[in-house]
C-alpha positions, 0 to 999 in steps of 0.5 A: 725177390732177390735171389739168394746168395750163392756164395757159401758162409764166411765161415768157408774161410781158412783162418791161419791155424796155430802151426802156420809158418810165421808170415802165414800168421800175417799175410792170409789176414791182409788177403782176408780183410783187405781183398777178399769180399772185394774180390767175390764181386768180380764176376769174371776173376777165378782162383785160378786167375788169382794164382797165375797173377800172383805167379807173375807179379813173383817173376817179375819182382825177382826179375827187378832183384836182378835189375839192381839199384833202385828196381830191387825197391819195387821188388820189395813191395811186390814180393808181399803183394804177390804172397798176398795174392797167393793167399787169397786164391784159396779162400777165394775158391772156398768162398765162391764155391770155386775150387778145383783140381787144376786150381790146388794143382797149381797152387801147390806146384807154382809155390814150390817152382816161386823157391826156384825163382828168387833163389836163382834171382838171388844168386845173379843178383849177389854174383852181379853185387860181388862177383863170386860165383859161390853164391849160385851154390848157395842158391843151389843148396838153397832149394836142395834142402827146401825140397829135401825137407818135403821128400822128408816130410812126404815118405815120413806120412808115408812110413807112418801110413804103411805102419798105421792104417788108421795114421791119417785119421788118428792125427786127424783126431789129435789135431783137432784135440790140440786146437781144442786145448790151444783155443782155451789157453789162448783165451786164459789169462796170462802172467808175463812168462806165460805171454812170452812162452806164448809168443814164442810158440806162435811166432817161432816158426820164423826160424823155419824159412818156408815161403812166406820167409822166402818173401819176408826176407826176401823184400828186405833184402831187395830193400837193402840191396843185399842179395848176398846176405840172403843168400848165405841165411837161405843157403846156410839155413835150408841144409841145417833144417834139411839134416835136423828134419832128416835125423829127427823124422827117423828117429820119430818113425823108429823109437816114437811113432806115436808122435807123428801124430802131431801136426808135421812140419815140412 
């Protein structure tokens, strides 16, 4: 008699939600569709190994960007592959019931470290391309803006929790209600104007310049041999987004605390 399959149902896999970053609407689907079933059958493969492998590929790709020339074309391939693996580790952990505290810790901390790695690589590559040292300033500005956004989100949530002990429960309830409403809206028939509005709602996060955008635009910059353009986009963009978040979250805390139960972006 065959032993029962110990793996959880496919429902354990978390699909991208309505407030996922732009790239996170697509890369996880590639991981779920192309790799999850095969990876779950490799008995010695752990989610933490996938996390470390993803990080290693990311570092190699960043090194190839610095090397320049045709090596950067290889980087344009490795960066998306590394991110697909980054999306795979958590799904594999849930699918095979191998979740762990250290795995979750490495997944989140290495994601932030990757931002520093690619910014440094792009700054060096842009300097080698142009001879202009201010690209290092742009790289630093990009890292600072990205990390400041993280800090703003955390402090906003801590401030809301200090004011309202039920803040997290209220946020969870509002998210479930909002997703139920959006499920209905997604299934409803739409005219052209409504379709365009829905398309904007689903993909506007491309302007957030989060982890998946680092990958997508990084691959394009590597393919086109234009790390300088990448540095300008992220160096200025991250600081602008951080400033908008700084003012907006402060306004919400002071005058509209009830709006903080809506899903928060960093």
